[in-house]
N, C-alpha and C positions, 0 to 999 in steps of 0.2 A: 729466749722461749725454755721450758725443761724440756728433758730429752733422754729418752730412754733410749738405750742400747741393748739389743737382744744377740746373743751369740749360742750357737748349738755346739755341744762337745762329747768327745768320746765317738763310739760306735753308732751308725745310725739307726733310724728305730722309726716306726710307722707310728704317726700321730703329728712327731715334728711339726710340720708346715701349719697343722692344727693350731696349734698351740702358738705359733707365731701371727698365724691369723687372728686369733682370739684375745692375743697383749694386744697389738696394733689398734682394732677396734677399738678396744678397750679406753686406751689412752686418749686417741683422738680428739674424741667430745673433750674433753678436757684442757684441749689447746696443746697438749704436748706435741712432741715431734716424736717418731721412732727412728733409727737406722740399725741395720743388720751387720754386724762384725762378720766379715768373711773367713771361713774356713776356722772355725774355733777361736783360741785362745791366740792363735797365731795373727788372726785380725787385730784384736788388741794392742799387741805389743809392735804391730808393723803398721798399725793406723789404716788397714784395709776395710773399710765397710763400704754399703751400700745406703741409699735411701727407701724408706718401709712407707708407702705413701697407699692410700686405698688403691691406686693400679697394681701396686707391687705384689698385693698380699691377693689378690683377686683371683678365684679359678683354684687355690692352693688346698683349699680343706681336705679334698681326697687324695692329695697325692702323697705318694711314699718319700722316706728319705729327707732333704732339707734343703731349702732352695740356697741357703746361707754358707752351704758345706759345712764339713766337719773336719777332726783331723782328733788322735788322743796320742798324741806326740808332743804337741809345742806347748807346756807346761812354761808361763813365764817364769818360775822360780828356778828352771832348771831346763834353760832354753837350747835347744840344739845349735850350734855355730859352727861352719868349720872353718880349719883354721889355714894357714897359707899354704899346707901340706895336702890340703881335703880332707885332714883328720878332724872328726866330731869332736868339739865340745860342748860342756853344759854350761852355762853360766845365768846367773839371777840377772833376768831383765824386768825384773816384778815393778820397779821405780819408773820405767820406761812406759808398761803399761799404765800405772797410776798416771805417769805424767800423758801419756795419749787421752786418757778421761777428761781431765781438766782440758788439753789444748782443745777437744771435740766439744767441749761443754755438754756432758754426759753427766744426767743428774741422777743415773742409777741403772746399774748393768742387771740384765735380768741374764739368770746363767741357766739354761737346759740343759739337764745332762746327768749323769749316772755319780759314784761314790768317787772317782776319780774329778769328773768337772767341779761336783759341788764342793769337795775339798781345797780345790785352787781358789773357790770362789771363797770359801770361809776364811784363807788363809791370805786373799786379797783385803775382805772386810777386816781382817786384823792388823791391817796396813793403815785401813782409815777410809778405805773405797766404801762407795754406798752400793750393797749388792743385794739382789732377791735370787730365791732359785726357785725352779720346776723340777720335780724329779722324772726321772725318763730312763728308764732301760728294760726289755725285754727279760731280764733272769727276774725281775722283780726280787732284789733283794736289797734294797732299801729299808730299815729299822723303822724310820720313822713315819712310814707311809702304808698303811694297808695294802695299795694296790699304785703301780705305776703305769703309764700307758706305754702301750707297745707289748705288755705281754699277753693281752687278750689275742692280739694279731697274731704274735708267735704259737700258741698255742692252738687258734684252728687252723694255723697250716701243717704243725706238726699232727693234729687231727686229723687231717685231709689225709696226710703222707699215711698215717696209721689204717686209714679205714682203705686204700690202696693196696697196700703190702697186705693186709688180711685176704683180700680176694685171690692175690697173687700165691701167696703162702698155702693155703688151703689147696689151691690148684695143682701145685706143685709138691705138697709135701713136705713143705721146708719149714726151716726157722729162720724167721726173719728179722734182723738187727736193725736197730735206728738207732744212730747218735743223732743225741740232741745237744743244741748249747745249752747255755746256763753257770758258767764257769764254776764256781764253787758253791753253789745253791741249786738243788732239785725241783726246784718250782716247776719249770716245762715241761721236764720231764714227767713230773708224777701228777700233773693236772691232764696234760694230754694222753698220758698212758693209761688212767684211769677212764679218760672219755673216749679212747678209742680202741678200748678192750684189750691191752694189753697183757700177757700173761705173767712178765717177770717183768718188776722195774728198777733199776739198778741205778742210786743217786749218792751224791758226795757224802749226804750226813749218814748212811748207813753203809758199812761195810759189808761185802757180800763174800761167799763164801762159793766156788765152782759147782762143789758137791751138791750144796741145796740148789742151784740154778739147776743142775746136771737133771736133779729128782723131779724138780717141776715139770719139765719138759717129757721125761720119761713116762712120768705119771698120766699126764694129757695123752702121750702114744698107745698107752696100754688100757686107755678108759678109749679109744679109739678116735682120738684128734691128735691125726700125726701133722700136725702141723704148731708152733706156737711165736706168739708175738715177745720180743724183747726189746726194751727200749734202755737205752743207755744213756745217762750225763753225760757231757765230757768233762767232769771231774769226776765220776765214779771210780772208787777205788777197792780191790780187792783185799781184804782183811789180811795185815801185816804186811800189805803194798803201797806203792805210791801211784798217784796221777801220773794219766799218760802227759805228757809235754812235745807239744810238737815244733816249737822253735822258741826263742826266749828276742823280745823286739827291745835293742838298748834304746834308752831315752824315750818309751813309753812311760805313760802313768800305770799299766798294768803289761809289762815287760813279757808274763809268762802266756804262751798262745797253746792251748789247751787242744785236743784233738789224735785220733789213734785208739783211743779207746775201743771204741765199736768193731773195729778190724782186730784186734787185740781178745774181745770178748766172744766173737764171732769163730775165730780159732782154735779157742779154747773150747767152744760147745761143740763142734764138729768134732772134733777129736773125742772127747768124752761122751758123745751119744751117739756116734756115727751115722745123725742125721744131716742129710744135705742143709748148708748154712747159708745165707747171703746178709752182705752187709750194705745198708745206705747210710750215707751222712748226710746229714738236710743242709747244715752249714749256714751260710748266709741267706737262702731262701728264706729264714726265719726273719730276715729284718727287711727283707724286701717286698716291693708292691705296699697296695693301698690298704691303710688302716682299716680294721672291722667299726659298722659302727659304735659299738662300746667303748675302744678306741679314740675314736672322732670326738664324742661326747666328753670321756674323761678329759681329754688333752684340752680340751674346749675351754673346761672348767679350771682346768690347772692355768689357760693362757688367761684367763681373767681373772684368778685370783693372786698370779704373782703380778699380773699388770697393776692391780688393786694396792697390792704391799707397796709396790712402788710411787702409786699415788698419795696415799697416806703417809710417805717417811717411812715407813715398817723395814729397815734396812737389818741386814744380817740374819733374815728371815726366807725359812722354805714354804711353797703350799704344801700341803700334805694331805691326803683323803684318810679320814679315820672315822671306819664304820660308814654311812652314807654321808657323811660332811665334808665338805675343804675346809680346811683349818690351816693354821700358821705353826712350825715349829721352828726353832733355831738350827743354824746353818751348822752348828756342834752338835746338837740334836741328830740333824740328818747326817751325818758322816762318823758317828762313833764305833759303828758297828755294821755286820751287814745281819740282813734277816736268811735265816737258813730254814730250812725244811724241820720240825720238830718230829723225831721217830715215834715219839710218844701222843702225837697230836691227833685231833678227828680224823682228818686227811686220810693220814696211814693207814690208820688203823680200819676205817672203812674199806680202806684197799686188802687189808688183809682177809677182813671178814668174807669178804667177796672172792677169795682165795687168790688176789693175785701176791707174787713172791719175792720180796726186795732181797733174795739173796742172803740173809741171816737167820 
């Protein structure tokens, strides 16, 4: 019997369970068996898995997170192992991962993840593994697909936060700064900022200057609007400055943990304008909870497409949304670069046309 192994890697994301459900539902009528590798690629290296049948996937469409567990550390090519002294060493255990695929009778591996997870999938494919991919990230920064599932839910959460901050900002005549996720891409901040009525949006793709931010806020105050909403992407940086790094996690596929830019910007704004300023960091709330309907739909389409690639033996490819159609691209295409906001693009220009400042 042919067997599909599914894993979820990297950060959790609304819609992961919907992908798992759709993939399993797609292959079962074709006589395939499905298993779920537990906790990302560590499940493949350690041979840790669970059966995925109709009962296992029942009632998971609306659930956030992933029933399989995930992590962003256990890269088979640089796998963390403690030596006799408790010191972590990183060794290549990719051959063990491939041996486990053979031992478990895995016909194809379906990897659901972002750039790090899909890069590992690509490298396993180069070593001869049958692998297909599904794009997942709230950051929406994979270049080969127009949209990743989880993004819409993150934007919905961030927009709701802005709506709530708007009322308290107006009541107390304050500047409210909202720090959002996105790593090196400003998609969440740009889209939610526009949808939530932000006055200033600071993103990684456009270096900002404090004087320009100050001018926007004080102009609003002079016009009788003694409050402002400022959205700051975690990867934003001032002109001539650097991103604010919270910590570094050795052994992770993405070791840099951004964070703290909101507090930094808030302090500068308060000092420059004299206006009371408060900072909110939304953090992992953007990842949590149930996927909204559009993400449930997109995740389901991706799950069907990924499973269909496996059924048809189209290995080394990733399901991708291009326009309104789900298609397939190579894992090489999927991971060759990040998709970032175009400062000259229509979204940014529309935002500027309605008076939103990017601090440039």
